[in-house]
C-alpha atoms as one frame of an Amber mdcrd trajectory, in Angstrom:
protein
   0.002   0.004   0.000   2.845   2.360   0.825   4.530   1.505  -2.467   1.347
   2.337  -4.332   1.058   5.606  -2.429   4.668   6.489  -3.197   4.209   5.789
  -6.904   1.054   7.878  -6.921   2.820  10.711  -5.148   5.558  10.725  -7.794
   3.047  11.250 -10.592   2.590  14.844 -11.848  -0.154  16.685 -10.032  -2.350
  16.920 -13.130  -2.386  13.093 -13.339  -2.935  12.205  -9.689  -5.554  14.931
  -9.170  -8.013  14.503 -12.031 -10.150  17.519 -11.115  -7.168  19.860 -10.999
  -5.970  18.365 -14.267  -9.280  19.168 -15.967  -9.363  22.729 -14.666  -5.732
  23.209 -15.660  -6.530  21.924 -19.154  -9.437  24.370 -19.287  -7.134  27.236
 -18.330  -4.641  26.097 -20.964  -7.331  26.162 -23.645  -8.744  29.569 -22.702
  -5.380  31.297 -22.426  -4.078  29.681 -25.615  -7.184  30.840 -27.473  -6.875
  34.364 -26.079  -3.183  34.529 -26.928  -3.684  33.112 -30.410  -6.299  35.741
 -31.186  -4.208  38.593 -29.769  -0.993  37.648 -31.563  -2.823  36.888 -34.793
  -4.673  40.184 -34.718  -1.519  42.178 -33.990   0.356  40.548 -36.858  -2.639
  41.198 -39.137  -2.527  44.891 -38.209   1.252  45.146 -38.669   1.770  42.848
 -41.642  -1.475  43.012 -43.639  -3.703  45.947 -42.750  -1.075  48.484 -43.869
  -1.330  52.169 -43.077   1.140  54.622 -41.678   0.447  53.909 -38.012   1.080
  50.185 -37.660   2.686  50.644 -34.239  -0.128  52.756 -32.865  -2.844  50.526
 -34.348  -1.393  47.337 -32.890  -0.677  49.034 -29.558  -4.223  50.341 -29.400
  -5.580  46.838 -30.048  -3.503  45.385 -27.231  -4.601  48.214 -24.955  -8.265
  47.471 -25.685  -7.643  43.764 -25.123  -6.213  44.347 -21.644  -8.535  47.033
 -20.326 -11.175  44.600 -18.918  -8.732  43.162 -16.375  -8.333  46.664 -14.987
 -11.781  48.189 -15.391 -13.695  45.111 -14.175 -11.507  44.301 -11.164 -14.085
  45.313  -8.498 -16.842  43.412 -10.314 -14.612  40.361 -10.761 -13.704  40.362
  -7.066 -17.373  40.417  -6.035 -18.346  37.656  -8.451 -15.470  35.412  -7.391
 -16.188  35.994  -3.692 -19.951  35.412  -3.870 -20.391  32.529  -6.313 -19.192
  28.947  -6.603 -15.879  29.003  -8.417 -16.698  26.127 -10.745 -19.778  28.021
 -11.934 -17.781  31.214 -12.470 -15.024  29.433 -14.393 -17.378  27.506 -16.627
 -19.564  30.557 -17.208 -16.615  32.736 -18.224 -15.289  30.129 -20.651 -18.764
  29.508 -22.071 -19.429  33.212 -22.595 -16.099  33.607 -24.416 -16.961  30.613
 -26.568 -20.329  32.115 -27.449 -18.766  35.446 -28.425 -16.125  33.770 -30.582
 -18.773  31.550 -32.201 -20.833  34.564 -33.249 -17.732  36.218 -34.691 -16.785
  33.022 -36.547 -20.261  32.745 -38.097 -20.163  36.392 -39.224 -16.652  35.940
 -40.619 -17.867  33.168 -42.936 -19.861  35.621 -45.038 -17.404  38.525 -45.148
 -14.045  39.523 -43.625 -14.318  40.987 -40.163 -13.695  44.753 -40.150 -11.117
  46.191 -37.786 -13.824  47.467 -35.439 -15.217  43.953 -35.107 -11.745  42.561
 -34.337 -11.389  45.129 -31.568 -14.829  44.221 -30.198 -14.071  40.481 -30.188
 -10.752  41.132 -28.454 -12.551  43.186 -25.818 -15.152  40.467 -25.187 -12.629
  37.643 -24.926 -10.435  39.710 -22.618 -13.394  40.440 -20.330 -14.104  36.723
 -19.950 -10.425  35.956 -19.348 -10.265  38.725 -16.749 -12.870  36.766 -14.765
 -11.463  33.294 -15.426  -7.827  33.833 -14.384  -8.175  35.346 -10.876 -11.007
  32.925 -10.118  -8.750  30.003 -10.918  -5.928  31.396  -8.796  -8.355  31.775
  -5.900  -9.610  28.214  -6.480  -6.241  26.458  -6.221  -6.571  25.641  -2.470
 -10.057  24.218  -3.209  -8.673  21.802  -5.773  -5.485  20.533  -4.108  -4.115
  19.738  -0.687  -1.876  22.242   1.072   1.276  20.237   0.313   0.518  20.536
  -3.409   0.035  24.320  -3.542   3.500  25.009  -5.002   3.072  22.304  -7.607
  -0.404  23.565  -8.491   0.862  27.139  -8.701   3.676  26.005 -10.966   1.176
  24.344 -13.302  -1.148  27.325 -13.147   1.592  29.810 -14.006   3.041  27.486
 -16.631  -0.297  27.607 -18.413   0.391  31.146 -19.543   3.758  29.959 -20.838
   2.254  27.026 -22.728  -0.488  29.282 -24.010   2.077  31.818 -25.145   4.030
  29.016 -26.798   1.030  27.482 -28.571  -1.123  30.534 -29.171   1.814  32.755
 -30.093   3.025  30.128 -32.555  -0.337  29.431 -34.172  -1.701  32.985 -34.325
   0.647  34.485 -36.968   0.773  31.221 -38.929  -3.020  31.057 -39.077  -3.191
  34.647 -40.306  -0.598  33.896 -42.975  -2.573  30.834 -44.064  -6.169  32.075
 -44.072  -6.776  35.345 -42.265  -8.551  35.808 -38.962 -11.734  33.844 -39.723
 -10.152  30.477 -38.940  -8.468  31.861 -35.828 -11.816  32.972 -34.388 -13.404
  29.576 -35.090 -10.542  27.754 -33.349 -10.885  30.078 -30.364 -14.608  29.306
 -30.106 -13.959  25.555 -30.023 -11.242  25.936 -27.378 -13.389  28.063 -25.064
 -16.401  25.747 -25.284 -14.270  22.661 -24.601 -12.740  24.443 -21.592 -16.214
  25.107 -20.175 -17.064  21.413 -20.434 -13.822  20.374 -18.717 -14.422  22.724
 -15.783 -18.003  21.522 -15.362 -16.757  17.932 -15.154 -14.306  18.741 -12.326
 -14.873  18.564  -8.565 -13.691  21.143  -6.028 -13.290  18.856  -2.980 -11.759
  21.410  -0.612 -14.282  24.184  -1.226 -15.778  25.222   2.099 -19.525  25.438
   2.349 -20.622  28.897   3.313 -18.034  30.777   1.283 -20.175  31.448  -1.749
 -23.561  32.745  -2.735 -26.558  31.662  -0.704 -24.476  29.953   1.936 -22.563
  33.058   2.860 -24.999  34.525   5.329 -22.695  33.985   8.302 -19.461  34.746
   6.472 -17.761  38.061   7.179 -17.830  40.686   4.458 -14.671  40.636   2.325
 -12.172  43.332   3.094 -10.989  45.860   0.591  -7.518  45.503  -0.915  -6.346
  48.501   1.154  -7.429  46.693   4.324  -5.779  43.454   3.174  -2.467  45.140
   2.402  -2.483  47.408   5.457  -0.544  44.803   7.450   1.516  43.582   4.512
   3.764  46.494   3.478   6.270  44.138   1.897   3.702  42.725  -0.522   2.477
  46.240  -1.272   5.938  47.329  -2.359   6.504  44.158  -4.360   3.268  44.664
  -6.288   4.263  48.229  -7.156   7.660  47.015  -8.393   6.109  44.289 -10.515
   3.596  46.728 -11.981   6.457  49.018 -12.994   8.392  46.080 -14.448   5.363
  45.070 -16.516   5.457  48.400 -18.350   8.738  47.326 -19.953   8.363  43.537
 -20.145   4.866  43.431 -21.681   5.939  45.976 -24.300   7.713  43.040 -25.946
   4.406  42.045 -27.542   4.380  45.342 -29.442   8.110  45.420 -30.121   8.381
  41.842 -31.476   6.222  42.354 -34.593   7.840  45.746 -35.249  11.314  44.215
 -34.847  10.389  41.389 -37.208   9.160  43.751 -39.900  11.600  46.675 -39.493
  14.861  44.959 -38.477  14.644  41.331 -39.596  12.444  42.109 -42.642  10.744
  38.763 -42.147   7.239  37.195 -42.033   4.741  35.819 -39.541   6.804  32.651
 -39.220   9.522  34.697 -37.521   7.000  36.342 -35.208   5.776  32.856 -34.301
   9.316  31.676 -33.538   9.968  34.676 -31.271   6.677  34.104 -29.446   7.589
  30.422 -29.073  10.998  31.278 -27.594   9.402  33.589 -25.036   6.743  31.025
 -24.152   9.193  28.131 -23.881  11.448  30.141 -21.615   8.556  31.079 -19.338
   7.414  27.457 -19.228  10.831  26.249 -18.111  11.053  29.070 -15.575   7.658
  28.174 -14.112   8.729  24.591 -13.414  12.266  25.356 -12.248  11.599  28.536
 -10.266  11.051  26.692  -6.989  14.541  25.164  -7.274  16.363  28.469  -7.683
  18.159  29.152  -4.373  17.907  32.387  -2.442  15.338  34.660  -0.854  12.465
  35.762  -3.100  13.708  39.367  -3.218  17.205  38.262  -4.203  15.882  35.949
  -6.890  13.522  38.612  -8.158  16.183  41.327  -8.270  18.691  39.159 -10.130
  15.986  37.956 -12.524  14.913  41.514 -13.334  18.535  42.531 -13.930  19.090
  39.614 -16.300  15.818  40.449 -18.033  16.971  44.023 -18.577  20.172  42.835
 -20.237  18.344  40.302 -22.394  15.738  42.806 -23.591  18.402  45.281 -24.663
  20.621  42.715 -26.404  18.701  42.555 -29.742  18.983  46.333 -29.946  22.761
  46.193 -29.717  23.297  43.062 -31.803  20.407  42.693 -34.262  19.665  39.239
 -35.605  17.149  36.422 -35.466  19.317  34.097 -33.345  20.127  36.844 -30.852
  16.443  37.763 -30.510  15.460  34.115 -30.017  18.014  33.561 -27.277  17.238
  36.852 -25.556  13.491  36.184 -25.441  14.038  32.664 -24.111  16.064  34.159
 -21.231  13.418  36.838 -20.634  10.726  34.155 -20.475  12.699  32.050 -18.010
  13.227  35.000 -15.682   9.533  35.929 -15.798   8.544  32.331 -15.024  10.898
  32.134 -12.048   9.630  35.400 -10.576   6.016  34.400 -11.025   6.151  30.980
  -9.432   8.229  32.147  -6.444   6.045  35.101  -5.504   2.562  33.852  -6.393
   3.041  30.577  -4.500   4.154  32.534  -1.450   1.250  34.977  -1.735  -1.058
  31.944  -1.618   0.144  31.236   1.914   0.580  34.785   3.128  -2.795  36.253
   2.152  -5.694  35.093   4.407  -8.157  32.745   2.711 -11.104  35.137   3.067
  -9.118  37.887   1.332  -7.791  35.890  -1.609 -10.634  36.650  -4.024 -10.190
  40.393  -3.553  -6.398  40.201  -3.475  -5.832  38.133  -6.626  -8.454  39.990
  -8.647  -6.979  43.372  -7.811  -3.414  42.051  -8.063  -4.120  40.985 -11.617
  -5.794  44.322 -12.306  -2.800  46.233 -10.905  -0.333  44.276 -12.971  -2.628
  44.308 -15.983  -3.135  48.056 -15.761   0.376  48.558 -17.058  -0.229  46.477
 -20.175  -2.545  49.031 -21.841  -0.109  51.783 -20.935   2.855  49.841 -22.313
   0.969  48.866 -25.468  -0.129  52.419 -26.234   3.160  54.111 -25.312   5.460
  51.675 -27.079   3.068  51.401 -30.008   3.127  55.179 -30.475   6.910  55.254
 -30.017   7.172  52.552 -32.660   5.968  55.038 -35.281   8.862  57.388 -34.426
  11.720  55.232 -33.088  13.371  52.184 -34.578  12.636  48.771 -33.107  16.278
  48.493 -32.025  15.913  51.672 -29.969  12.731  50.321 -28.386  14.670  47.240
 -27.250  17.221  49.460 -25.519  14.472  51.518 -23.874  12.927  48.328 -22.475
  16.208  47.135 -20.985  17.143  50.511 -19.512  13.711  50.931 -17.936  14.017
  47.703 -15.927  17.250  48.670 -14.162  15.707  51.121 -11.640  12.843  48.657
 -11.051  15.328  45.959 -10.053  16.981  48.382  -7.631  13.581  49.306  -6.175
  12.732  45.638  -5.555  16.046  45.159  -3.764  15.280  48.226  -1.632  11.821
  46.824  -0.837  13.409  43.650   0.474  15.735  45.652   2.696  12.843  47.681
   4.082  10.957  44.482   4.990  13.293  43.888   7.898  13.021  47.501   9.101
   9.255  47.767   9.303   8.995  46.148  12.702   5.713  44.401  13.541   4.118
  45.391  10.229   6.762  43.390   8.375   6.440  40.282  10.533   4.053  38.727
   8.066   6.696  39.031   5.370   9.211  36.966   7.284   7.495  33.600   6.601
   7.597  34.675   2.970  11.374  34.957   3.014  11.857  31.747   4.994   9.490
  29.824   2.736  11.391  31.134  -0.255  14.633  29.816   1.165  13.135  26.354
   1.731  11.407  26.047  -1.624
């Protein structure tokens, strides 16, 4: 019996926990579909739509596609806190599937105009803005406490796999047959994800935490109340939001670099997206093994990211860009798995819905800014210059994160909650 238990324990979490595996597969499908549509639409705007403002047009599309995560954060937090998480997850995936299905049907008769592409991107992003924080909040309901790191690694790796698959397929699909086929594939992926989530069980969900059972539950606190006793986390979130301004700009810079510096096609865009996604995937699964305190790991990773982002600007070339983006992806994966897994333990269970929804909104708020700013700059600066701007911008952020770690030990009682974070980071 012990031998059987040991063999079972050695299996990957997605195989020994069928319900988590189904939900993880659902997340993989939704994020891959969202990424495929975003990357495909951006390459369509840069490589096919023409016009004198390719940078601004693609940046504006990415801005529109990321606004829901910011604008809907309070609504998302309330929905996640008050309703069964399986219902929320399945409903969000199903709604995205319905929106993509309508767009696919319309695209069969005539090409979708740019306004329709923007509208579809907005709808899919709104559904994803509900799905992702709900899943993060649901992790302790799907797995045992000992499996939280493993579950977080899988959850964060989903974005990497989605970036790898969606980023690879999006430009290739546009090259092959336009956006109509992309939208149809997205619809199928979202609807299948909804079915997978509905078939899963949430064995550790506590009765009384959702909907009609919540009469005796305390009202959720606001994010300000949650973070009042966690100054370390507050500073870390600000640092990561600032870092996102420069790291997420890569999704605007990559197509511009491909067209303006490499003079290549959507196949090259796909390869660069794949390198970034593969690097993030490896980082998500190896991040827990990187030694050092979370702040040390985060500071070093941001510094390496800065160097890697600037490298293609100094030494232009396809191979250099591929290697640099793989390194950037690995660093992002390491940072994500180390800090999100530790937030899972540090933030009280009753506050997680509010915390993760607003955390995603805070980090996501920089994506529209980065898309619009770097898109507009792309009409006036070369793509090589944009690479250098990205790298230079991350240097002060890395220094600020290091300073935040130093302040954690000087905050007295208010920093005490951050100490388990550091110790857990050293043991992971």
